[in-house]
DRENBA-348873 format. One record per residue (C-alpha): residue in three letters; x, y, z; residue number from 1. Coordinates in steps of 0.2 Angstrom, whole numbers, m for minus. Each point is the difference from the previous one (the first is absolute). Example, Ala and Ser with C-alpha at 12.3 -4.5 7.8 and 13.67 -1.06 7.14 Angstrom:
<atoms>
+--------+-------+-------+-------+-----+
! residu !    c1 !    c2 !    c3 ! num !
+--------+-------+-------+-------+-----+
!    ALA !    62 !   m22 !    39 !   1 !
!    SER !     6 !    17 !    m3 !   2 !
+--------+-------+-------+-------+-----+
</atoms>
This chain:
<atoms>
+--------+-------+-------+-------+-----+
! residu !    c1 !    c2 !    c3 ! num !
+--------+-------+-------+-------+-----+
!    MET !    46 !    27 !  m151 !   1 !
!    GLY !    m4 !    15 !   m11 !   2 !
!    GLU !   m15 !    11 !     2 !   3 !
!    ILE !   m15 !    m9 !     6 !   4 !
!    SER !   m17 !     6 !     5 !   5 !
!    SER !   m13 !    m6 !    12 !   6 !
!    ASN !   m11 !    m5 !   m14 !   7 !
!    ASP !    14 !   m10 !    m9 !   8 !
!    ARG !    m2 !   m19 !     0 !   9 !
!    ARG !    18 !    m2 !     5 !  10 !
!    TYR !    m4 !    10 !    16 !  11 !
!    GLN !   m16 !   m10 !     4 !  12 !
!    ALA !    10 !   m16 !    m3 !  13 !
!    LEU !    15 !     5 !    11 !  14 !
!    LEU !   m12 !     6 !    14 !  15 !
!    ALA !    m9 !   m16 !     0 !  16 !
!    LEU !    16 !   m10 !     1 !  17 !
!    ILE !     6 !    11 !    14 !  18 !
!    VAL !   m17 !    m3 !     9 !  19 !
!    VAL !     2 !   m19 !    m3 !  20 !
!    ILE !    17 !     0 !     7 !  21 !
!    GLY !    m5 !    10 !    16 !  22 !
!    LEU !   m15 !   m12 !     2 !  23 !
!    ALA !    11 !   m16 !    m1 !  24 !
!    LEU !    13 !     8 !    12 !  25 !
!    ARG !   m14 !     3 !    13 !  26 !
!    ILE !    m7 !   m18 !    m2 !  27 !
!    ALA !    17 !    m7 !     1 !  28 !
!    GLY !     3 !    10 !    16 !  29 !
!    ALA !   m16 !    m5 !     7 !  30 !
!    GLN !     5 !   m19 !     2 !  31 !
!    GLY !     4 !    m8 !    17 !  32 !
!    GLY !    m8 !     1 !    17 !  33 !
!    LEU !    m7 !    16 !     8 !  34 !
!    TRP !    14 !     9 !    10 !  35 !
!    LEU !    m3 !     7 !    18 !  36 !
!    ASP !   m10 !    16 !    m4 !  37 !
!    GLU !   m11 !    m8 !   m14 !  38 !
!    ALA !    m3 !   m15 !    11 !  39 !
!    TRP !    m6 !    10 !    15 !  40 !
!    SER !   m12 !    10 !   m12 !  41 !
!    ALA !    m7 !   m17 !    m6 !  42 !
!    VAL !    m2 !    m6 !    18 !  43 !
!    LEU !    m8 !    16 !     6 !  44 !
!    THR !   m12 !     1 !   m15 !  45 !
!    HIS !    m5 !   m19 !     3 !  46 !
!    ASP !    m3 !     2 !    18 !  47 !
!    VAL !   m13 !    15 !    m1 !  48 !
!    GLY !   m10 !   m11 !   m12 !  49 !
!    THR !   m10 !    14 !    m9 !  50 !
!    PRO !     4 !    14 !   m12 !  51 !
!    LEU !    m7 !    12 !    13 !  52 !
!    GLY !    11 !    m7 !    13 !  53 !
!    ILE !    15 !     6 !   m10 !  54 !
!    PHE !    m5 !    18 !     3 !  55 !
!    LEU !    m7 !    m2 !    18 !  56 !
!    ASN !    10 !   m13 !     8 !  57 !
!    ILE !    18 !     0 !    m6 !  58 !
!    ASN !     9 !    14 !     9 !  59 !
!    HIS !    17 !    m3 !    m7 !  60 !
!    ASP !    12 !     8 !   m12 !  61 !
!    ASN !     1 !   m16 !   m10 !  62 !
!    ASN !   m18 !     2 !    m5 !  63 !
!    HIS !     1 !     8 !   m17 !  64 !
!    TYR !   m19 !     1 !    m4 !  65 !
!    LEU !     0 !    m4 !   m19 !  66 !
!    ASN !    13 !   m13 !     2 !  67 !
!    SER !   m10 !    m8 !    15 !  68 !
!    LEU !   m16 !     0 !   m10 !  69 !
!    TRP !     9 !    m9 !   m14 !  70 !
!    MET !     8 !   m13 !    11 !  71 !
!    HIS !   m17 !    m3 !     8 !  72 !
!    LEU !    m8 !    m2 !   m18 !  73 !
!    VAL !    13 !   m13 !    m6 !  74 !
!    GLY !     0 !    m9 !    17 !  75 !
!    PHE !    13 !    m5 !    13 !  76 !
!    GLY !     7 !   m15 !    m8 !  77 !
!    ALA !     1 !     7 !   m18 !  78 !
!    PRO !    16 !    m1 !    m9 !  79 !
!    SER !    13 !    13 !     3 !  80 !
!    PRO !    m1 !     8 !   m18 !  81 !
!    LEU !   m19 !     2 !     2 !  82 !
!    GLN !     1 !     8 !    17 !  83 !
!    ARG !    13 !    12 !    m8 !  84 !
!    GLY !   m12 !     2 !   m15 !  85 !
!    LEU !    m6 !    18 !     5 !  86 !
!    SER !    18 !     6 !     1 !  87 !
!    ILE !     5 !    m9 !   m16 !  88 !
!    ALA !   m14 !     8 !   m10 !  89 !
!    SER !     3 !    17 !     8 !  90 !
!    GLY !    18 !     0 !    m3 !  91 !
!    THR !    m2 !    m5 !   m19 !  92 !
!    LEU !   m13 !    14 !    m2 !  93 !
!    SER !    12 !    12 !     8 !  94 !
!    ILE !    12 !    m3 !   m15 !  95 !
!    LEU !   m14 !     6 !   m12 !  96 !
!    VAL !    m4 !    15 !    10 !  97 !
!    ALA !    19 !     5 !     1 !  98 !
!    ALA !     0 !    m2 !   m19 !  99 !
!    ARG !   m15 !    12 !    m1 ! 100 !
!    ILE !     9 !    13 !    11 ! 101 !
!    GLY !    16 !    m2 !   m10 ! 102 !
!    ALA !    m9 !     2 !   m17 ! 103 !
!    ARG !    m5 !    17 !     5 ! 104 !
!    SER !    19 !     4 !    m4 ! 105 !
!    GLY !     1 !   m11 !   m15 ! 106 !
!    ALA !    m1 !   m19 !    m5 ! 107 !
!    LEU !    18 !    m3 !     4 ! 108 !
!    VAL !    m2 !     6 !    18 ! 109 !
!    ALA !   m16 !   m11 !     2 ! 110 !
!    LEU !    10 !   m15 !    m5 ! 111 !
!    ILE !    14 !     4 !    11 ! 112 !
!    ALA !   m11 !     3 !    15 ! 113 !
!    ALA !   m10 !   m16 !    m3 ! 114 !
!    ALA !    16 !   m10 !    m1 ! 115 !
!    LEU !     7 !     8 !    16 ! 116 !
!    PHE !   m16 !    m4 !     9 ! 117 !
!    ALA !    m2 !   m17 !    m7 ! 118 !
!    VAL !    17 !    m6 !     6 ! 119 !
!    SER !     5 !    11 !    15 ! 120 !
!    PRO !     3 !   m13 !    14 ! 121 !
!    LEU !    m9 !    13 !    12 ! 122 !
!    PHE !   m16 !    m1 !    m9 ! 123 !
!    VAL !     1 !   m18 !    m6 ! 124 !
!    THR !     3 !    m6 !    19 ! 125 !
!    TYR !   m15 !    10 !     6 ! 126 !
!    GLY !   m10 !    m4 !   m15 ! 127 !
!    SER !     1 !   m19 !     3 ! 128 !
!    GLU !    m4 !    m1 !    19 ! 129 !
!    ALA !   m16 !     0 !     9 ! 130 !
!    ARG !     0 !    17 !     8 ! 131 !
!    GLY !    m8 !    17 !    m5 ! 132 !
!    TYR !    15 !     9 !    m7 ! 133 !
!    ALA !    m3 !    m5 !   m18 ! 134 !
!    PRO !   m18 !     6 !    m1 ! 135 !
!    MET !     6 !    16 !     9 ! 136 !
!    VAL !    13 !     3 !   m13 ! 137 !
!    LEU !   m13 !    m2 !   m14 ! 138 !
!    ALA !   m11 !    12 !     8 ! 139 !
!    LEU !    14 !    13 !     3 ! 140 !
!    LEU !     5 !    m2 !   m19 ! 141 !
!    VAL !   m17 !     3 !    m6 ! 142 !
!    ALA !    m1 !    16 !    12 ! 143 !
!    ILE !    16 !     6 !    m8 ! 144 !
!    LEU !    m7 !    m2 !   m18 ! 145 !
!    ILE !   m16 !     9 !     5 ! 146 !
!    VAL !     8 !    15 !     7 ! 147 !
!    ASP !    13 !     1 !   m14 ! 148 !
!    ARG !   m14 !     1 !   m13 ! 149 !
!    TRP !    m9 !    13 !    11 ! 150 !
!    LEU !    15 !    11 !     2 ! 151 !
!    ALA !     2 !    m1 !   m19 ! 152 !
!    GLY !   m18 !     6 !    m3 ! 153 !
!    GLU !    m5 !   m16 !    m8 ! 154 !
!    THR !   m15 !    m3 !    11 ! 155 !
!    GLU !   m16 !    10 !    m3 ! 156 !
!    ARG !    m7 !    m3 !    18 ! 157 !
!    ASN !     9 !     0 !    17 ! 158 !
!    PRO !     5 !   m18 !     3 ! 159 !
!    ALA !    m1 !     2 !    19 ! 160 !
!    MET !   m12 !   m15 !     2 ! 161 !
!    SER !    10 !   m12 !   m11 ! 162 !
!    LEU !    15 !     5 !    10 ! 163 !
!    ALA !    m9 !    m3 !    16 ! 164 !
!    LEU !    m5 !   m17 !    m5 ! 165 !
!    CYS !    19 !    m4 !    m4 ! 166 !
!    PHE !     5 !     5 !    17 ! 167 !
!    PHE !   m15 !    m8 !     9 ! 168 !
!    LEU !     4 !   m17 !    m9 ! 169 !
!    GLY !    19 !     3 !     3 ! 170 !
!    ALA !    m3 !     3 !    19 ! 171 !
!    LEU !   m10 !   m16 !     1 ! 172 !
!    ALA !    15 !    m9 !    m8 ! 173 !
!    GLN !    14 !     8 !    10 ! 174 !
!    LEU !     0 !    16 !    11 ! 175 !
!    THR !    17 !     5 !    m6 ! 176 !
!    ILE !    m9 !     8 !   m15 ! 177 !
!    VAL !    m2 !    15 !    12 ! 178 !
!    PHE !    18 !     4 !    m4 ! 179 !
!    GLY !    m5 !     1 !   m19 ! 180 !
!    PHE !   m15 !    11 !     5 ! 181 !
!    PHE !    12 !    14 !     7 ! 182 !
!    ALA !    12 !    m2 !   m14 ! 183 !
!    ILE !   m13 !     2 !   m14 ! 184 !
!    SER !    m9 !    14 !    10 ! 185 !
!    GLY !    17 !    10 !     1 ! 186 !
!    TRP !     3 !    m4 !   m19 ! 187 !
!    VAL !   m17 !     8 !    m4 ! 188 !
!    PHE !     3 !    15 !    11 ! 189 !
!    PHE !    17 !     4 !    m6 ! 190 !
!    THR !    m5 !    m2 !   m18 ! 191 !
!    LEU !   m15 !    12 !     2 ! 192 !
!    TRP !    10 !    12 !    10 ! 193 !
!    HIS !    13 !     1 !   m14 ! 194 !
!    ARG !   m14 !     4 !   m12 ! 195 !
!    SER !   m10 !    12 !    11 ! 196 !
!    SER !    m1 !     7 !    18 ! 197 !
!    PHE !     3 !    m8 !    16 ! 198 !
!    ARG !   m19 !     2 !     4 ! 199 !
!    GLU !    m6 !    m7 !   m16 ! 200 !
!    ALA !    12 !   m15 !     1 ! 201 !
!    PHE !    m6 !    m4 !    18 ! 202 !
!    ALA !   m18 !     1 !    m6 ! 203 !
!    GLY !     3 !   m11 !   m15 ! 204 !
!    SER !     9 !   m13 !    10 ! 205 !
!    PHE !   m14 !     0 !    13 ! 206 !
!    ARG !   m13 !    m3 !   m13 ! 207 !
!    LEU !     9 !   m14 !    m8 ! 208 !
!    MET !     6 !    m9 !    15 ! 209 !
!    PHE !   m12 !     3 !    14 ! 210 !
!    ARG !   m11 !   m15 !    m4 ! 211 !
!    SER !    15 !   m11 !    m1 ! 212 !
!    LEU !     4 !     6 !    18 ! 213 !
!    ILE !   m17 !    m5 !     5 ! 214 !
!    ALA !     1 !   m17 !    m8 ! 215 !
!    ILE !    16 !    m4 !    10 ! 216 !
!    LEU !    m7 !     7 !    16 ! 217 !
!    LEU !   m15 !   m12 !    m2 ! 218 !
!    VAL !    11 !   m15 !    m1 ! 219 !
!    LEU !    10 !     7 !    15 ! 220 !
!    ALA !   m16 !     2 !     9 ! 221 !
!    MET !    m5 !   m18 !    m3 ! 222 !
!    LEU !    16 !    m6 !     7 ! 223 !
!    LEU !    m1 !    11 !    15 ! 224 !
!    ALA !   m17 !    m5 !     4 ! 225 !
!    ALA !     4 !   m18 !     0 ! 226 !
!    ALA !    15 !     3 !    10 ! 227 !
!    ILE !    m9 !     9 !    13 ! 228 !
!    ALA !   m14 !   m13 !     1 ! 229 !
!    HIS !    13 !   m14 !     3 ! 230 !
!    GLY !    12 !     9 !    12 ! 231 !
!    GLY !    13 !     6 !   m12 ! 232 !
!    TYR !    10 !    m3 !   m16 ! 233 !
!    LYS !    14 !   m13 !    m1 ! 234 !
!    LEU !    16 !     2 !    m9 ! 235 !
!    GLY !    10 !   m14 !    m7 ! 236 !
!    GLY !    16 !     9 !     5 ! 237 !
!    PHE !     6 !    16 !     7 ! 238 !
!    ASP !    17 !     8 !    m2 ! 239 !
!    ALA !     4 !    18 !     5 ! 240 !
!    PHE !     9 !    11 !   m12 ! 241 !
!    THR !    19 !    m1 !    m2 ! 242 !
!    TRP !    10 !     6 !   m15 ! 243 !
!    ALA !     7 !   m17 !    m3 ! 244 !
!    LEU !   m18 !    m7 !    m2 ! 245 !
!    PHE !    m5 !    15 !   m11 ! 246 !
!    LEU !    15 !    m2 !   m12 ! 247 !
!    HIS !    m3 !   m19 !     0 ! 248 !
!    GLY !   m18 !     3 !    m6 ! 249 !
!    THR !     3 !    13 !   m13 ! 250 !
!    LEU !    16 !    m7 !    m7 ! 251 !
!    THR !    m7 !   m18 !    m1 ! 252 !
!    MET !   m15 !     8 !   m10 ! 253 !
!    SER !    11 !     8 !   m12 ! 254 !
!    GLU !    11 !   m16 !    m2 ! 255 !
!    TYR !   m15 !   m11 !    m4 ! 256 !
!    ALA !    m9 !    14 !   m11 ! 257 !
!    LEU !    15 !     0 !   m12 ! 258 !
!    GLY !     5 !   m19 !     2 ! 259 !
!    TYR !    17 !     2 !     9 ! 260 !
!    PRO !    m2 !    m5 !    18 ! 261 !
!    VAL !    17 !     6 !     5 ! 262 !
!    ILE !     0 !     9 !    16 ! 263 !
!    SER !     9 !    16 !    m2 ! 264 !
!    ILE !    m1 !    18 !     6 ! 265 !
!    TRP !     3 !     5 !   m18 ! 266 !
!    TRP !   m19 !    m3 !    m3 ! 267 !
!    ALA !    m3 !    15 !    11 ! 268 !
!    VAL !    10 !    10 !   m12 ! 269 !
!    LEU !    m5 !    m7 !   m16 ! 270 !
!    ILE !   m19 !     2 !     2 ! 271 !
!    PRO !     0 !    18 !     5 ! 272 !
!    ALA !    12 !     4 !   m14 ! 273 !
!    LEU !   m12 !    m8 !   m13 ! 274 !
!    VAL !   m14 !    12 !     7 ! 275 !
!    ILE !    12 !    15 !    m1 ! 276 !
!    LEU !     5 !    m4 !   m18 ! 277 !
!    ALA !   m17 !    m5 !    m6 ! 278 !
!    PRO !    m7 !    18 !    m5 ! 279 !
!    SER !    15 !     3 !   m11 ! 280 !
!    LEU !    m5 !   m15 !   m10 ! 281 !
!    GLY !   m18 !     6 !    m2 ! 282 !
!    VAL !    m8 !   m12 !    12 ! 283 !
!    THR !   m18 !     5 !     5 ! 284 !
!    ARG !    m9 !    m1 !    16 ! 285 !
!    MET !    15 !     6 !    10 ! 286 !
!    ALA !   m11 !     7 !    15 ! 287 !
!    PHE !    m6 !   m18 !     2 ! 288 !
!    HIS !    17 !    m8 !    m2 ! 289 !
!    ARG !     8 !    12 !    13 ! 290 !
!    LEU !   m14 !    m3 !    13 ! 291 !
!    ALA !    m1 !   m19 !    m3 ! 292 !
!    ILE !    18 !    m4 !    m1 ! 293 !
!    LEU !     8 !    12 !    11 ! 294 !
!    ALA !   m12 !    10 !    11 ! 295 !
!    PHE !   m10 !   m16 !     5 ! 296 !
!    PRO !    14 !   m10 !     7 ! 297 !
!    LEU !     8 !    15 !     8 ! 298 !
!    SER !   m16 !     5 !     9 ! 299 !
!    LEU !    m1 !   m18 !     8 ! 300 !
!    ALA !    18 !     3 !     6 ! 301 !
!    VAL !    m4 !    18 !     7 ! 302 !
!    LEU !   m15 !    m7 !     9 ! 303 !
!    HIS !    10 !   m15 !     6 ! 304 !
!    ALA !   m14 !   m12 !    m5 ! 305 !
!    ASP !    m1 !   m17 !     6 ! 306 !
!    ASN !     3 !   m16 !   m10 ! 307 !
!    VAL !    10 !     9 !   m14 ! 308 !
!    GLN !    11 !   m15 !    m4 ! 309 !
!    HIS !   m13 !    m8 !   m11 ! 310 !
!    PRO !     3 !     3 !   m19 ! 311 !
!    ARG !   m18 !    m2 !    m4 ! 312 !
!    TYR !    m4 !    16 !     9 ! 313 !
!    TYR !     9 !     9 !   m13 ! 314 !
!    LEU !    m9 !    m7 !   m15 ! 315 !
!    LEU !    m6 !    18 !    m5 ! 316 !
!    ALA !    18 !     5 !    m2 ! 317 !
!    GLY !     3 !   m16 !   m10 ! 318 !
!    ILE !   m14 !     4 !   m12 ! 319 !
!    ALA !     6 !    18 !    m3 ! 320 !
!    LEU !    18 !    m6 !    m2 ! 321 !
!    LEU !    m5 !   m12 !   m14 ! 322 !
!    ILE !   m11 !    13 !    m9 ! 323 !
!    LEU !    14 !    13 !     1 ! 324 !
!    LEU !    13 !   m13 !    m7 ! 325 !
!    ALA !   m11 !    m4 !   m14 ! 326 !
!    GLU !     0 !    18 !    m6 ! 327 !
!    MET !    18 !     2 !     3 ! 328 !
!    ILE !     5 !   m15 !    m9 ! 329 !
!    SER !   m12 !     4 !   m15 ! 330 !
!    GLN !     7 !    17 !    m1 ! 331 !
!    GLY !    18 !    m6 !    m1 ! 332 !
!    ILE !    m4 !   m13 !   m13 ! 333 !
!    ARG !    m9 !    13 !   m11 ! 334 !
!    THR !    14 !    13 !     2 ! 335 !
!    GLY !    12 !   m12 !    m9 ! 336 !
!    GLY !    19 !     0 !     2 ! 337 !
!    TRP !     8 !    m6 !    16 ! 338 !
!    ARG !   m16 !     4 !     9 ! 339 !
!    ARG !    m9 !   m13 !   m10 ! 340 !
!    TRP !    13 !   m13 !     5 ! 341 !
!    LEU !    m1 !     5 !    18 ! 342 !
!    GLY !   m19 !    m1 !     0 ! 343 !
!    ALA !     0 !   m17 !    m8 ! 344 !
!    ALA !    13 !    m7 !    11 ! 345 !
!    ALA !    m9 !     7 !    16 ! 346 !
!    LEU !   m16 !    m8 !    m6 ! 347 !
!    LEU !     8 !   m17 !    m4 ! 348 !
!    ALA !     9 !     0 !    16 ! 349 !
!    ILE !   m16 !     3 !    10 ! 350 !
!    LEU !    m9 !   m13 !   m10 ! 351 !
!    ALA !    14 !   m13 !     2 ! 352 !
!    GLY !     2 !     3 !    18 ! 353 !
!    SER !   m18 !    m1 !     4 ! 354 !
!    LEU !    m3 !   m16 !   m10 ! 355 !
!    VAL !    14 !    m8 !    10 ! 356 !
!    GLN !    m9 !     5 !    16 ! 357 !
!    ASP !   m17 !    m6 !    m7 ! 358 !
!    ILE !     7 !   m17 !    m4 ! 359 !
!    ASP !     8 !    m1 !    18 ! 360 !
!    LEU !   m18 !     4 !     7 ! 361 !
!    ALA !    m7 !   m14 !   m11 ! 362 !
!    THR !    12 !   m13 !     6 ! 363 !
!    ASN !     2 !     5 !    18 ! 364 !
!    ARG !   m19 !     2 !     2 ! 365 !
!    ARG !     2 !    11 !    16 ! 366 !
!    SER !     8 !   m16 !     8 ! 367 !
!    ASP !   m16 !   m10 !    m5 ! 368 !
!    THR !    m7 !    m6 !    17 ! 369 !
!    SER !   m10 !   m13 !   m10 ! 370 !
!    ALA !    16 !   m10 !    m1 ! 371 !
!    ALA !    m1 !    m3 !    19 ! 372 !
!    ILE !   m18 !    m8 !    m3 ! 373 !
!    ARG !     7 !   m11 !   m14 ! 374 !
!    ALA !    14 !    m6 !    11 ! 375 !
!    LEU !   m13 !    m4 !    14 ! 376 !
!    GLN !   m11 !    m9 !   m12 ! 377 !
!    ALA !    15 !   m11 !    m6 ! 378 !
!    ARG !     5 !    m5 !    18 ! 379 !
!    ALA !   m17 !    m1 !     7 ! 380 !
!    PRO !   m13 !    m3 !   m14 ! 381 !
!    GLY !   m15 !    m2 !    12 ! 382 !
!    GLY !     2 !    16 !     9 ! 383 !
!    THR !    11 !     6 !    15 ! 384 !
!    ARG !     3 !    12 !    13 ! 385 !
!    VAL !    13 !    14 !     0 ! 386 !
!    PHE !     7 !    11 !    13 ! 387 !
!    ILE !     4 !    19 !    m4 ! 388 !
!    ASP !    12 !    10 !    10 ! 389 !
!    ARG !   m10 !    16 !    m2 ! 390 !
!    ASP !   m18 !     3 !    m5 ! 391 !
!    LEU !     4 !    10 !   m16 ! 392 !
!    ALA !     3 !   m16 !    m9 ! 393 !
!    ARG !   m17 !    m6 !     3 ! 394 !
!    ALA !    m9 !     9 !   m14 ! 395 !
!    ALA !    11 !    m6 !   m14 ! 396 !
!    LEU !    m1 !   m18 !     5 ! 397 !
!    GLU !   m19 !     1 !     2 ! 398 !
!    VAL !    m2 !     7 !   m17 ! 399 !
!    GLY !    12 !   m13 !    m8 ! 400 !
!    ALA !    m8 !   m15 !     9 ! 401 !
!    ALA !   m17 !     7 !    m6 ! 402 !
!    GLN !     6 !     1 !   m18 ! 403 !
!    ALA !     7 !   m17 !     0 ! 404 !
!    ARG !   m15 !    m8 !     9 ! 405 !
!    TYR !    13 !    m6 !    13 ! 406 !
!    PRO !    m6 !    m4 !    18 ! 407 !
!    LEU !    12 !    10 !    11 ! 408 !
!    VAL !     0 !     4 !    18 ! 409 !
!    ILE !    10 !    15 !     5 ! 410 !
!    LEU !     6 !     2 !    18 ! 411 !
!    ALA !     8 !    15 !     8 ! 412 !
!    ARG !     0 !    m3 !    19 ! 413 !
!    GLY !     7 !   m11 !    12 ! 414 !
!    CYS !    12 !   m15 !    m4 ! 415 !
!    PRO !   m11 !   m12 !    m9 ! 416 !
!    GLU !     7 !   m16 !    m8 ! 417 !
!    THR !     2 !     5 !   m19 ! 418 !
!    ARG !     9 !    m7 !   m14 ! 419 !
!    PHE !     2 !    16 !    m9 ! 420 !
!    PHE !     6 !    18 !     5 ! 421 !
!    PHE !    m2 !    15 !   m11 ! 422 !
!    ALA !    10 !    16 !     2 ! 423 !
!    ASP !    m3 !    16 !   m10 ! 424 !
!    ARG !    12 !    14 !     0 ! 425 !
!    PHE !    m1 !    18 !    m8 ! 426 !
!    GLN !    12 !     4 !   m14 ! 427 !
!    GLY !    17 !     2 !     7 ! 428 !
!    GLU !    m3 !   m13 !    14 ! 429 !
!    THR !     7 !   m17 !    m1 ! 430 !
!    SER !    m6 !   m17 !     8 ! 431 !
!    ALA !    12 !   m12 !     8 ! 432 !
!    GLY !     6 !   m16 !    m9 ! 433 !
!    ALA !    m6 !   m11 !    13 ! 434 !
!    ILE !   m10 !     4 !    16 ! 435 !
!    ARG !    m4 !    m8 !    17 ! 436 !
!    TRP !   m18 !     3 !     6 ! 437 !
!    CYS !    m8 !    m7 !    15 ! 438 !
!    ASN !    14 !   m13 !     2 ! 439 !
!    ARG !    m2 !    m6 !   m17 ! 440 !
!    ASP !    12 !     3 !   m15 ! 441 !
!    TYR !    m7 !     6 !   m17 ! 442 !
!    LEU !     9 !     0 !   m17 ! 443 !
!    PRO !    m4 !    11 !   m15 ! 444 !
!    LEU !   m12 !    m8 !   m12 ! 445 !
!    ALA !    m4 !    15 !   m12 ! 446 !
!    ALA !     3 !    18 !     0 ! 447 !
!    GLY !    m3 !    16 !   m10 ! 448 !
!    ARG !    10 !    16 !    m1 ! 449 !
!    ALA !    m9 !    15 !    m7 ! 450 !
!    ARG !     8 !    13 !   m12 ! 451 !
!    GLY !    m8 !    16 !    m6 ! 452 !
!    LEU !   m13 !    11 !     7 ! 453 !
!    SER !   m11 !   m13 !     8 ! 454 !
!    GLY !     1 !   m16 !     9 ! 455 !
!    THR !     6 !    m8 !    16 ! 456 !
!    ASN !    14 !   m13 !     4 ! 457 !
!    TRP !    m6 !   m16 !     7 ! 458 !
!    THR !     7 !   m18 !     5 ! 459 !
!    LEU !   m10 !   m15 !     3 ! 460 !
!    TYR !     8 !   m13 !    12 ! 461 !
!    GLU !    m3 !   m18 !     3 ! 462 !
!    GLN !     3 !    m9 !    16 ! 463 !
!    ARG !    16 !   m10 !     0 ! 464 !
!    PRO !    m5 !   m19 !     0 ! 465 !
+--------+-------+-------+-------+-----+
</atoms>
């Protein structure tokens, strides 16, 4: 590539191309019907009726405030890409912010960081579905950029208010930004302590981060007040800590961050090894990387936190991992010799593996529940009734029917006379090839099998003539 600066036209053109590719991947990944969690967010938002109701009357962990407001704005029956529009926009802007962070170490780092964030299946997936993770990632990246500039002495004033705004909006998007708050606070503290005394480091960290803490607490207070007023807070699922679930969550995050979803314990060796080797290659922000990639997941394990099986809870570690890799790969390419070839090979391998998974997301469409609605329309054009074997399936069918303007009655109790039967299953579960229900035989009519980080398996059955 040769030497290139951030003012170079080649740099601007390459960055624009990377952003366009990232946007295209997210739009492609946003096709198909809303899957389980997205659909329930849409239903909950629709049922409360008003923007204020989103804050006061939905006491559920599937209510990500900014995403719910967006879904309310575009409407219950809006096309799926439009309902996912906030995440698509946030995910695309994240590519630019990642480039700005990388540019602080050079134009080559900026381009590599942008490319990694553009194609990483972890961020393409969450940047193309109607949930709050993509806006949260954007807010966290902006916070990292602000702190990085402040620690370098490039800001004349204390950016505490700007930082607080990032964490306030990030918390409104998704409360897992709390993990990022602690990692960034620790980064600031250890960096200042290295430069001065413990007392001065604590005071400096407090002045910078206190308003951000207040901002997060304000969002938590809103959530708590609404929960108290309505008799408690509801969780979509609850799984107690086990080491198997913890390893599943952390390893799956690593796999999809780098584009190779091959379940292996070697990821638990490779990722710490990268963090250990990074300082010898001149990688910066090591306090942040150690806290975000190593200390944060380990703290969840030590605390035996619940629901640790979800890769999305480790997005902080994924962000830090890609920023770290951008610097490591860039340093290898700049060094020359065998390190240049190793760095280039690693970059190409990550990009190629990631694109394969992105294409799979675009074709699989999280199992595309809208295909069930199309099958019903083909067999019963004027509308019909369908029985669901568990209530979790209701939301996806309601949203799909609203999008298609298709009259559909969904039944979930008793033993009514219905021509169609819909069974949804979590990933890893399977449906029977044929079923007998209420003394009637049903044969499969259509089915979807989810691959990747999101989606549910489903089978639509029709009564045997």
